[in-house]
C-alpha angles and dihedrals in degrees: 000000000000090000091049091055090051090050090050093053094046095047092045091053094043095049097032092236129139113271094227093054093046090049092050091049092051089050092051091048090049088052089059098257116154124235095245090050094048092047095048105034108024102053093132091061097042099039090244097301115174127232093265092057093045090049089051090053090049093049093049091048089054091050093049090048089054090050089050090054090047091052091055090054093046094049091048093050095048092045091052089053089056091237101110118120131182091248092050093046090050091050091051094046093050094046117098100163115097095212093049091046092054090047090054091048097044098089090052098039114118107246141177117274102288129188088257092051091052090049091051090051087053089057096251099129094095089053090051089053091049091051094043092053087056095209097112112099094195111039092168091059090047091049093056089074089063098052100110139105111003091356101086102167140034089241090056090050093051092044090052091049089050090052089057091049091048090054090046089054091049093050096044112110092216090055094049094047091047093054091040089056091052092049091046092053104033113014116137124205112216130190126193129178119245100246095222090057099041096101098038121116094237091054094060094084090058095050091116088064100045090105107008134149136165140147109287093226089059096045109115123227096250093049093049093048091047091053092046091050090050088050093051090051090053095245101106136040111215126192137172119208144155128208102302095199092051092047092051091046091054092049091050089056087060098047111019111081103182144328106288127119093270090050089057091051091049090049090054090049091050090053090049093046091051097046099038103034118005102044095049089047095050092042089055090047093052092043088056094044094048090046090050091050091048090048091052092051093047091046091050090053091047095048093047091050090047091050091052092046094049091048093049115139112277123217090214130218104343134138102262138191112211118203125192100194126217142154114216097021093041131231118301110222126193131179118214131190122232090275093053096254116150112249102167145352138190141148127250129194109206096146137065137306091037095025100183091157099152092049091045091051091052091049093051094047091050092051093046090053100040096048096035090234115203100184140013125219117200121190115239097227131095113345091007095130094046091047093050091051089050093048092043091057091053094047094047091051089056133242118274112249094014115143108248089225093058118101112257118257111267121221123212134180110224129196109251096190108142095010091117089050090052094046091057095042129106089246091058092044090052091050096044109018093163098045127085126239095263092059092046090051092052090048090053091052091051094047092047088064092050096046118352093188096052092050101039094053087071091065128076101254090228089065096054091083103226099117140079122238089346092159092054099054129084101292097204092052091044093051092049092050094046093047090051089050093051090046090049094050095045092051093043090058098035127223132255102237094207100048104029117115121237088251093055092046089054090071096050112113112272097007121087130169099310098048091041089056092047091051092052092047091048090049091049092050101040103026129238120347113253096189141016089239088068088069087077088069093059109107114263093002098126132181093276094052091044091053091051099044108030099082093054096051120085132202107192096191097041119138089229107060090208088069087070094051139072090251106120117235088239086067098046091098090057092054091044090052090049089053093046091050088053094047094243143097125264089252091054091048090054094048098042120077089187094056093045092050090052091060113106100206092192087073090066099052112122135167088271102035120054137174096281092061093041092050090050090050092052093047089051093048088055093057109009116201092003114177107233093207124102127250117270118249131208118237138199128198120218104286097223098045114079105138139030087256089067093058126100130177114270095029115141111215140172116247146167125235106241102172138008125208131174089259097051146300133290117226130198108219095171101263100107092254121078115229124223124236102199115222088251090059099048097090144358089257137056111287119199096177124026091212088067088065109029139025134201116283090011113152110234143170116237138184120222107238104171138358123206101187093177092061095026091239123149123192115205138182135206095187115125093008 
């Protein structure tokens, strides 16, 4: 409890949040509540904190818990050495900074047999103290007393004593903080090519870093990660350093007390301690810190892109044709019903080298008619542009037998990133055990149009292709962040309890793989759920899990309309009382603006339920089960631009944002190679973060700035458009 209060104070100060709200949030997390549940249904206790703030509290709590465990180990180790004092123990107990804690521990930390340790074993520690005090006028005479055993000369005695002083300098907290300060202010990161690899093919992509240097504090995430990747591949040598002379000078001010003979020996020991021990240690520390910072930035970019992708506009339940385009192997075509079930599949060959265009057109027309297709999803990979042109011609000519009053079939290009990963996964094999990977991939493309979220949750987020250097960052941290993002998106939208896949249900607050599987099996055995209360009959789904998940699960055909809303079952009595007070049913309250507006929500405030919850309830009654995602829009590339050869500088073209990094955004303009809009070209004003200006799948206008046909690179601009 004492520790929890300390954590609350530290987190509150660090995140600038009220202590009481932080304490309540930590208590809810300790009780097993999920972040989406706390954010949505416990606003009174958190002060209305959003999921990002609650996740930050949770992360800091985890870090402090790790530090607490580390402190236990440190105290135990020092105590066992017989070196623990009341002052030292108090310092350790009051310390909650990992770096400071390790500095305190460093002199006591068990280490390999160092030069200093050997010198101590030779009995040279008293000599090191004599020299370090710098009062002895004749250190050589003093050293003669220590020439014995393994120490055969005066020089060896003095050298051993200096080794001890060098280690003392390295382990001194003032030294480490002095050098840290220099690194923090002035450190440069430098990258050089390994000469033996300079002309290799794999080195070409790192050519910008063959002889590169800049202040570490100004080094962007993508540049640092690129250098570290080049280093791991053996192509680059990367170092971080400050001004060595200045660092040594500052250390001497701490340890050298004058100009006598002992002072000279201490100065030499300081230089040695800095070069051999302290500098490599601090460089390693700053390499780790800068990598962690770069990782965090890259992970933030990735999670924001993933969030936007998962919350992409859905078409909804329509009969869809999914097309995985291709040249030599043809286009794989599937027809899906409004629930995404596979009805039919076949291959067509409208493009070279096979070029059976007439036959392919007949096949497509027949499928459109037979399965009453309402929309077509075309993957954006190889042959996408050519396939869309082919399909567009068919659609514009009209479908034989189609009722003139029916809406024309709409054609959409869909991102197929990760579709091949899904098609070879266990999830896909379980869904379609008798179909090959090409059919599964086309199904995934079709379903992505209907509901991107429901389909994309089946794919490892790292394989979706919307990050930067995702394989170079801390994989544990990346997975945690991406999983939280998927969970947040799933619970923001809500899930249809009767149609959701096991994989989608896994991400619902309070469920997980086992309960998701049990829900699907219960549904298969007993039929569709008719009420949320039925969830309590699912094996192993106890009161706690029900509390966490119920508000995020929807039942469109439920007898109680609240079961198809974000109103939590714990609040049903409030709504029922509102309806009773208005002399109507809950259904009438939902459908009548007049009756809802006559509700005075202040009447329903209690010690447990406050205005935040009541306002959420009223908003939900106005539009129960509302999907927060936008409406999907059709898009057309420029008709006369289909390859990089058709581009010229100054052209203004329509495009779609396909990926966002912290240095800009990539845009598909229909020429098989995405162009880059550098961050400086995103707007007519300064942009610090591309996500403040653009979002994934946004339709934009761009101007062609530069074309590098040799490297297939296109530079674009959105300024002035």
